[in-house]
N, C-alpha and C positions, 0 to 999 in steps of 0.2 A: 732646710737640708734642700739643697737645688735638685730638680729633677734629674734622673739620666738623659743623655744626649742619644737621639736617634744614631744608629752604626750603619753604616754602608758598608755590607761586607765587601769581602775580597773577590767573590765569584760576581757580584750583580756589573752587568753592562753596562748600568745608564740607560738615557735614552737617546736616540736617532738625532744626531744633529742636526738634520734636513727638517726637523718637527721645530725648530727652533728660529729665531732672525740672528744668523751669525754675521758679521759682513764679510764680504766676498773676498777680502785678502786674507782674511783669518780661516777660511774653511779647509785650507789643504794642510794646516798646521794642527788641527783637532781633530780628538778621535773621537767623542764622547762628551754628551750633556749628565751629569750624574747628579748636581742639584740646581733646577729651574728657580729660575728667581722670587717665583711666588712661594716657593718653600722656604727660600731663607728668608724673605719678609716675614713669612707666620711665624717662625721660629727665633728671627730677633724680636717678634711682640713676647712671644711667651717666653722669653730670656729676660725681657724687658721688665715684666712683670713678677718675675721670680725676682731682680735684682729688688726693685721698689719695695717687695714685701720683706725682706731679708734686711734693708738700709734702716727701716725703721724712720728717726727722725734726723738722723745722721746729715750733715752737711758733706753732698758727694763733690767730689773734683774727679772730673770725668777727663781720665790723660788717654789721649790717641795714640797709637804706636803706629809711626807712621814709614813708609807708605803706604804698603799694603793693607793697615788695619783702616782709612779713612774711610770708603764706603760702607763697611760693616757698622764702624764706629756713627755714623749721621744717620744712617739708619735706625741703629738703637738708641741713639739719644732724643731721636725724632719719636719714638714708641714713650719712653721715659718721660719726656714732655708733654705728651699727649697725656698720659697718666697722671702727672702732678695737674693739669688742668681739670681734668674731670674724675679724680678719684676722692677719696673721702680724707685724703692728706696730702699733704706736699711738702716737699725739700726745696731750699737753695741748691741749684746747681753752678757750678763752673768748670770750665772748658780749659784743658793746657793738653801741649805736644811735647811726644819726645820721638826723638829720630834712634835708631837703631842700626848700628854698622856692624854684621856679624862677620864676613868677611871681605878680606879688603887684600887685593893682588892673590887671591885663588887658597890663600891660608886665614884658615880661622881664627879672629880676633874677638874680642872683647869690649870694642870701646863704646860707649853709651855716651850720648851726647841727650842732655835732659834741658828745656825751658820750662820752666816756672819752679815753686817752692815748696808750697802746700801741698802733698800728695797724701789725703785721707781714701782714696780708692781708686783704683786704675780701672779702666774700662776700653776694651779695643784693641785684644790683638787679635792679628790676624791668623796667624797658623800657628801649632806649636809642634815641632817636629822632632828635635832631639830635647828638647826644654833646656839646653844649656845656657841660652843666650838670656830668656826668660828670668833664669834663676840670678844670673849676672845682672839684671833689672833690678827683681826685688831686690840685692842686697842693697845696691844704690839707694833704692828707695828709702829703706830700714835707716838710713842715716839722715833722715827727716825727721824721723819718730814719731810717723803718721799714728792715729788712733787703729786706723782699719786700712789694708789693704786687700783688694780682691781682685780678681784674674778673670775677665771673660772673654772667650776666643770662640770665632765660626767654628772652626776648623780646626782636629786634633789628627794627628797621625797616626796609626799604628804603626810604630816602628821599632826594632830591637836596637837603636840604639840608644835609646835612654825612655825608658819606658815609667821612670821614677815619677816624672812631673806631669801631676794633672792641673787644669786650671779650676776655678772655682765654679766657674759656667761653661760649657759648652754646648756648640750649637749643633756639630757631627763628628763624630767619629768616621775617619776614611782611612782606606789603605794606604800603602805607601805608595803612593806614585804620584805621579809630578800632576799637581794642577795649577790653572791659571783661569782668571775672570775675576768679575766683583772686587778687582783692585789688586790680583794679586798678577802676576806680572814676570816675564822672559824676557831678559833685556831690555826693561820699561816698555815693552808688547802685551797686551792682551789684560791691560787694567779696564777700558774700558767697557769690556764684555760684561753685562749684567750676570748673566748665569755664572755658575762656577764648573768648567770642564775639564777632561784629563787631554793633556798636549801628546800629540805624537814625537816620542823624539827615541 
């Protein structure tokens, strides 16, 4: 059974952004740092251990959800590969990518573009907000009849809009605030931040 995810409570204010190396062109746009890079990496390493323990000897097809999931996916995969090299057991791993467009011209859509056919496990969703898009993706994945599908998400927002969906593995549960950094963007900006931050909007 996966471990419970750390919870960042609504009243937590995070860390002063001046304690971190924030690019000057972003300083005015950001409110506070709430998950430092080292904490993200440490939690990601633990998620990799949990996943490897649960997978047994199954072949893993690691599927990255682009664009927001690429940084978490790469770090998670690095930890899984290290466990594969240094652990008592190892499993074959292949990598594929999926692009999800959940909004088009301001209106919600369920357009899903998938690259790849063999989908036996799912790694690397960036953030679960309402869960509607992830449910649509999982429904599409079932058409390929995988043996097993597991979802790992770095962040899950506490939101009243759709509280029913939960991924199999979660890095952090966060308040319903707008976040950027660690590949999560606002109009394609902020993906290059190593920390996860609240945005002043």
